N, C-alpha and C positions, 0 to 999 in steps of 0.2 A: 286456334287451338294451341299452336306453338307458343304464342304470346302468353297464354294462361299457364302453360307448363314452365316457361321461363320465369314468370312472376312467382309461381309457387316455389320454384327452385331458389330464387332470391330470398323470398320470405323464409324458407326453411334454412337457408344459409345464415341469414341474420339471426334467426332464433337459435341456431346451433352455436354461433359465435357468442351470442349473449349468454347462453347457459354455461358456456365454458369460461366466462369472465375474461374474454380476450383483452378487452380494454384494461382491466385491472392488471393482467399479466404484463401488458406493455408498460403500464405505469410502474410496476414493480421492477421490471427490467431496466427502465430508464433510471430508477432510483439507484440500482446497483451501479450502472454506468456512471452516474453523477458522483456517487460515493467513491468509486475507483479513481475518477479524475481528481478528486480532492486528495486521496492518498498519494497519487503521483505528484500532485502539486506541492504537497508538504515535503516529500522526499527531495524534490527539485530545489525547494527553498534551502534545505539542509546542504545539498550539494553546492549551491551557489555561495554559501557562507564559507565553505572549506578553503578555497584559494586564499581568502583574506586571512583566515586563521593560520594556514601554513606559512604564509609570508611573514606574519607577525612573529611566529615561533622561529622562523629562519634567522631573524635578526638577533635572537638571543641564544639559540641553541644550535650553533653551527656544527657541533659534534654529533648531532642526532639525524644525520642525513638519511640513514636507512629507515628510520621511523617516518620521516617526511616523505620519502619515496613510497613507502607502503600506503600511506594515506592517499597520496596522489594516484597511485595505481588502483586502489580500492574505489576511489571516487570515479575514475574513468570507467571501471567495470560496472559500477552501480548505475551510472548515467547512460551506459550503452544499452541497458536492458529496459525497454519500454513495452508495454502490453496494450494492444488495442482491446477495448472492452469485449468485442466479439471473439477475441482469442483467449479470453480468460479461462484457463483450465488448470487442473492440479499441477501439471508439469511446468507450465509457464509461470504460474504463481510461485512455485518452489524455486525456480531459477532466479526470479526477481527477489524473493525473500532472502535467498542465499547471498546474493550480491549486496543487498542492503545490510545484512548481518555482518558481512566482511567489512563494510565501511564503518559500521558501528564499532566493531572491534578495533579497527585502525584508529578511529577517533579516540577511543578510550586510551590507547597507547600514547597518542599524542598529548592528551590532557594529563596523563601520568607523567610524561616528560616534564611538563611545566612545574611539577613539584620540586624538581631539582634546580630550578632557576628562579630564585626569589625576585629578581628584577623583572622577569617575564610575568610572574604572577601579579606583580605590582603595576604592570603596564595597563593603562586605562583602555587602550584598544583591545588588548587581549581579554580583559575582563568583560568589556562590552560584547565582544564576539562570543565569549563563553556563555554569557547570559542569553544572547540571541540563539545560540545553539541549544541551550537548555529549553528555551521557550519553543523552539522548533520541534524538539523531541516530544514535548507535551502535545503539540499540534498533531504530530504524526500519530501519537497514541490515540488522540481523539478521532482523527480521520479514520484510522483503522477500526476503531470501535463502531463508527457510523457505517463503514463498509460492511462489517460483520453483521450488524443489525439489518441492513438492506438485503444482504445475501440470505439471511435467515428468513426474512419475510418472503422474498422471492422464491427460495427453494421450498418453503412450506406451501406457498400458493400453487406451485406446479405439481405438488404431490397430493393435493386434496382432491377428493372425489366430488364431482365428476370431471373436474378440470384435468386431472391426470390423463384421462382418455384422450383429450385433444391437445394437451400441451406439447407432447412429443411430435405429433403430426404437424403442428404449427411452428415447430422449430425452437421451442422453449426448452433449453437444457439447463441442468443444475449448474450453479456458479460455485467456484471453489472458495474455501475459507482460509484465512491465515492459520498457520500452525505455530505452536510454541517452539522457541529455540531449543536445540538440544541442551539438556542440562537444566532447563528452566524449572523442572519439578523439584530441584534441590535448592534449599535456602542457601544464600551465600554465607561463607564462614567469616565471622568477624573475630579478629584476634587483637587484643589490646596489650600485647607484650611490650 
């Protein structure tokens, strides 16, 4: 009799897990984790380009040491923050995004410095690094878009009925999305004076 009860419990458990789309949730969660890994990969690619860029600029812009220091500090801060996919939450993502935004701002300052040094702008290494950096920024945008899509699919799946009944019990929690940078709602001002 106990064997029949155990068999019935196993069949009931399999049926319950099938009706809550457990396997689909696992696939969606893995999709989010994979997309997050690609986001981190592209940010790491950018961080790896920065020392070469800084060294190239150093050779031409010796008077710009504070800008170079800010880029180096921002890179160190940005690379010190990594997030395990299981620890993806609003707070951790906000810290990660803030550090990456700081590095983006520092890089913009570094590239603006190059405008004051025609020899630097003409340097082939600098131009190649700048092109690689631009390509990496595009890859980051693409990776973030894929992450956003994976999170949307996953978060939608865990909120659909009847899955929402089981998702929380089985440990499936919503994943955070990237948020726009402060001031992104305003168009940049262009002035041709």
